[in-house]
Each structure stands twice: as C-alpha cells, then as structure tokens.
N, C-alpha and C positions, 0 to 999 in steps of 0.2 A: 759826267752827266750823259744820260742817254739822249741821242739826237734822233728825232723822228723824221724820217724821209729826207733829211738833209736840208740845208738852208735854201738851195735853189728851188727845190720842189715845194718847200713850205711857202716861199715867196710867191710862186706861181699859184698855189692854192688860195693865198690871201687875195691876190689880184683878181682871180676868177670869182671869188666870193663877192668882192666889191663890185665887179662888173655885173653879176647877176642882180645884186641889190639895186644898182643904178638903173638896170633895165626894167625894174618893176615899179609901178606907181607906189609912192611912199604913203600907203594907206595907214590909218591908225590900227593898232591891235584891237581885236574884237573877241568877244566870248558870247556863245549862244547855247541854250539848253532846250532839249525837246524830248518828249516821250519816246521810248525805244522798246515797247512791249513789256511783258510781265514774265516772271519766272514760272516754272510749272506749279509752284505753290502759291501763285497769285501776287507776288511782290512786284510792284511797278519798278521799271528800270528806265533811266534817262541816259541820253548821250549828250556830252558837252563838247562843243567845237571851239577850239582855240586857234586864232589866226594872229600872226605877228606883223602883218602888213608888208612882209617881204616875199610873199609867195609860198610860205610854209604854213601848213595846217596840221594840227594834231587833234584827234578825236578820242575821247575817253568815255567809257560807259561805267555806270555805277555798279554794275555786276562785276565783282572781282577787282574793281579799280582798273579794268583792262584798258590798255592802249589799243584801240580798235584800228587806228590807221595813223600814219604820218606821211604827209605829202610834202615833198621838197624838190626843188628844181635839179635837173641834171646839168651837164656842162653847156647844153644848148638853151637852158632856161625853161625847160618843160617840166612842170611838177608831176610827180608820180608817187604813188603809195609805195613805201619801202618796208612795211611791216606785214607779216603774214597774219591773216585773220578772216573774219566772216562778215557778211553784209546784213546779218540778222542775229537776234539774240539766241535763237534756237541753235545756231552753230556752236555757240559757247556752252549752252546748258547741256546739249547732247554730249559734247566733249567731256564736260564735268561728270556726267552720269557714267561715262566709261572709265572713270578714274582720272582722266585729264592729262593733256599735254601742256596745259597752263598757258595757252596762247595769250601773250601780252599782259598777264595778270600780276597783281601784287601777291607775293608769296609770304606766308606767315602762319602760325607764329614762328615756326622754325624752318627757314629756307634750307634746302639741301637735305642731307641725310642724318639720321640719328641711328646708331647701331642698335638693332633689335627693337627700336622704338623707345629705348630707355634713356633717361637722362637724370643726373643728380642735381638737386638744388639744396644747398646748405646741408649736405649730408643725407638727405632723403631722396630715394630713387622714385621717379615718376615714370609713367608710361603713356605713349601715344600710339595710335593704331599703326600697325605694319602695313604700308601701302606699296612698297617696292621690296617684296620678300628677299632677304630676311630682315629688312630695315624699314624705318619710316622715311617717307620722302615728302618734303614741302608742307609739313604741318598737320598730318593726319587726314582722315577721310573727308572732313569738311573744313579745310583751311580757309585762309582769308580770300583765296581766289574764288570760293564758292559762296561768298556772302554778298549781300547787297549793301553797299556803303551809302552813307548819307552825305548829300552835298551840304557842306557847312558855309562855303562862300565862293563866289566867283567875282571876277572883276578885271580891270585893266589899269595899267599905270605906265609910266615912262619906260619901264623895263620890258613890258609885254603884257600878255594875257595869262590869267592864272585861274586855277580851280583847286579848292581844298576839299578833300573827302575825309570822312570820319567813320571809324568802326570801333565799337565797344565789344570786347571779347570777355565774356563773364568768367569768373573763377571756375576752374575745372574744364573749360572749353577744350575739347580734344585731349584732355588729360593734363593740360598745362595749368599750374597754380597761378592765382592772382587775377584780379579784374584788370584788364589791360585796355587802355584808351589810346588809339592810334590815329594820327592825322597824317595824310600824305598830300602835299601841295605840288601840283604840276604847274610849271611856268614855261610857256613858250615865249622865249625872249626875242627882243629886237637884235640880239647878237646871233640869231639863228641857232639857238640851243634850246633843247627841251630838258628841263631840270626836274628831278623828283626829290623833294625834301621830306624825309621821314622823321616824325617826332612821336614818341610814345612814352607813357608813364604807367606805373603799376601800383596797386595797393598792397601787394605782397611779393616777396622774392620770387622771381621767375627766370626763364631764359627766353631770349628773343633774337631772331635773325630775320631781317626783312630784306627783300629785293624785288626787282621787277623781272618778268620772264618774257620779254618781247623777243620775237624771232625776226631778225633783220635780213634783208636782201637788198643791197644798195643798187642792184640793177633793176629792181622793181618786183613787187609782190607777184608771185606766180611765174617768174621769168626763168626758173630753173636753178641750176646749181650755183652755189657761192664759191666753188673751187677756184675760179680765176681771181678772186679777190685777194688783195695783198694785206697781210695782217702784221702788226707789230704790237708786242706786249711789253710794258715797262716792268719786267719782273726777272730777277736772277734766280728765283727759286719757285718750287711748287710743292704741294703736299701729295706724295705718292699714296696710292690706295691699294687695298687688296682686291680680289676679284669681285667683291660685292660693292665696290666704290666707297668703302670706309677707309679713312686715312690710317696709315700705319703709325702716325705720330711724328714722323720725320719731316724735315724740310730739306728737300734735295735740290741740287743745282740743275738748271735746265740745260746748261752747256753740254754739248755732245749728245743730246736727246732730240727726238722729234718735237719736243715742247719748247725748243729754243726759238722764240720769236723776238729776240733782242734786236734783230735787224729786220727790215721789211722782207717778208717771205710770202710767196704764193701759198694759199691755204691748201690747195690740192697737191702740192709737191710731196708732202709726207703724210697725207691723210690715210693712206693705205699701208703705213708702216707696220711691221710685225713686232714692234716694241710691245712688251706685255701690257704696259699702261694703255696703249692704244687698242690692243686686242680686247682688254676688259670692257672698254667703253664703246667699241666698234666705231672709233673715230675720236674726236676731241671732246672730252667731258671731264675737265680737271680744274682744280683750283690753283691759280697762280698767286704767289705772295707778292703783292704790288710793292715796288720799291718806294722808300720814303715813309715818313711817319703817318700813321692813320689817326683819325679822330680830330684832325685839324682842318686846314683848308683843303678842298679837293685838289688832287694832283693828277697828272695825266697817267692813266692806267693802260690805255691801249688806243690803237688807231687802225682803222680799216679803210681801204680804198678800192673802189671798183673801176678798173680800167675801161670797162665798156660804157658806163654812164658818166664817168668822171666824178661821181659822188665820193666824198670822204666823210667819215664820222669819227670824231674823237670821243673817247669815254673818259670822263674825269670823275673821281670819287674820293671821299675820305674814309671809305671802308677799307679794311685790311686786305681783302682778297678779291679776286675776279675769277669766277667760274665761267669758262668759255666752252660752249656746247654747240657742236655742228649738227644739231637736229637729227641725231642718229636714230631716233624712234619714229620719225615720219615714214610711213609705209604706203602712202598712196590712198589711205582710207579717208582722207579729208580733201575736199575741194574748197578753195578759198574764194575771195571776192572776184578774182579773175575768172573763176570757173575751172582753173587748172588744178590737178591733183598735186598735193604736197608730198614730196618724196625725200628720202634720206639725203642730207646735204643741201637741201634747198634754202637753208637759212642758217644764221649763226646767232646765238644768244650770248649776251654779256651780262652775267648776273653778279653785279658788285655786291659783296656780302662778307660776313665772317666765314671762317673756314668750316667745312663740313664736320659734323660730329664734335664740335668744339667742347660741349659740356663734358664729354668723356675723355678729353685730352687737356689736362691742367697746364701743359706747356703752351697751348694755343691762346691767342687773345680771348679774354673772357667774354661770354655772351650773357652773363648774369645781369639782371636789372632788378634794382631794389627800390622800395618806396623812397621818394625824395630825389631819386636819380632820373635823368631824362635820356632816353635813346634819341640821338640827334645825328643823322647822317644824310648826306646829299650825294646823288649821282646825276651827272649831266651828260647828255648826248648832244654833241655839237656838230652841226652840218656845214659843209662847204663843198666846193667842187673845183676841179682843175682840168 
C-alpha cells in the first residue's frame, strides 16, 4: 500500500486541521446566489457562494460551471484564495474567445485530446473541431466550458452546502452524437472537502469524458510559482504520448522517470528534465494511471503540500486517470484577482478523468456511454494544513 507522507506527518496534518476547525466559530453551512453579469450574447450569469462554517468558501459561476475561487485557511488560520481566476465575468469570456485556458471550468464533452478530432462510436467515425492542432482539445470550439449552465438546486444539510448545475447538450453538438444531459453537484463539506459529482445520460450512443480544470496554488492565488510544493501521486504507471500529446497506447512504469511521484517529491526538482515526455509538454502535462479499481468508491489519487503556507490538498476520485498539468501555457497574458500576471508554473491542475484519446485505443477503459447507462463519477479536493 502506498503511504502518503508517512504516519507522523499525516498525524500532524490531522491535528492541525482539527486545531483550525476549533479556532473558527462553528457556523452553519450556507449557500447564496447573486447575478454576476451577462455573456457577450446576453445570457445572464450567476455566482453561487458555498460556505461550510469552518472558514472555507467556494464560489462557482454558471458560465462554464467554473470554480471562481476557493478560500481556505493556512497554518495560521488565515483564509486565502488558492484558485487562479478573475474577479469579473469578462476575464473568463475574453479567455474563451481566445480559445481558452479553461480556468476552473467543467470540461466536456470530451476532456483532453482526440487525435485529429476523430473518434469512433459503434463503428462509425465522428469528428469534432481541431482546437490544438493537429488534435481536438477539451470538446471542440464550444465545449461545456463556454456554455451557461442552469442552476437546478442549491441547499444545505448536515454534510455541508451544495449546488447542482445542469446542461443539456443537443445531438450533434460539436460533432458528438446523442442528446446528453449532464448534472454536476458541487458540495463544500463540513469535512473541509470540495466534491464534484458528475452524472450524465444520453439518448444515443456517444463518448464522454468530464473533468474540472481548476488551477491550484496552495500558497495563494497570484503568489508565484508552485515549484516548492511537494507532490505525491498514487500511480505506478502513465500513458506516454507522441510529440502532439496523443497516447501511444502503452502504459509505462513511472519508475526511473521524472514522472515518479510515488514518494513525496518537490515539483521543481525535475520540472526542467530533458526527458522527451517533459520536453513535449514543456513541463508536466501527462496522464497517470491511478492505482486501484476505478468506478467504485473514490480512492486517493494524489496529494500536494505547500511548505510555505502549510496547506495540504488531497485529490480523491473514482476516475481511472489523473492528468497533472503545471500550467505550462500561462505566459503572463492574464492578470488574476490579485492583479498579478500568471506565468508558466504558477499553478498546478489535477484533471481526474479517463485517459486521453481513449475512443481510439480499445485497450484503454471505455468512454462510450449508451442509452440506459449513467456516467457517474466523483472527484474530491480535501483541504487541511500542517
């Protein structure tokens, strides 16, 4: 069994988390919704604020289902936003108009890449737009990240505050067959975890791969590089790619490569490796094959710790893969909530999902969804400090 950070460190993290909770007034979880502007084509957008009563706050906007911010305490008990993003809707719609870096968004219908934009469904080949030449990336020109979702319900219970968003994608949307109905429920729990539960059904055979594309920096949004952060990934293998980030179809061991995070490792230690996989991506942007069975109860996929703030985040999922991305495309062209420009390596994304280009690799876990079946996966980001 993989041991994350060792028993002593884990105990310290638990004690620290309890101490922070004890130092915050035990308020009830709350949820609130308010207008947040309109898209360029006039569709109203709302922002929903979830609070768990323990000092952690998550804000989600209906445009793209975007996680706009997550504020959680550091080791001294001071809450701070740890998600890169913008303080107004225009920041997100302008990004979308440029093609998008997908700040905090729900990605679909197909997260990650499809070779040439092509994919088979029951023997017939379909096509979606090439958006990262020569391949399709994150669902075509107008993926789920560029749609306004509908608020289906909000509320609180003993477990925390929650929001459910709904999106109906018509047959043929971005070239994908079948009318697809998707619900994503965000729950900010009293266990100090933010969970995303994805449920989708279709009226015709299709392919589906959903994830969230938040950029995390546990030292605080706009605070600079995540290179000092310590990462561990519960995976013995990964899916190597060609120079265009399309998997070769193999599952290779991480042992002996810069992708071996089976033990806690400082992210910056091997970020500038000349390994071909690292050179292709200009950093980390690979799919790790998470240990343990997928599709059942969420299991620990990874853990990241920031020694500067003391914050720790665990990633739990029942998806088969975890794409880890060190924000290699941030080039200083965006300034976030803090007013600081975002540059390469200023954040890390954990995209729990199926493997890239799975429809074109029969040996990979299937991403086909048929009528009568339900796509049902959960990913949880659990916060603590030490």
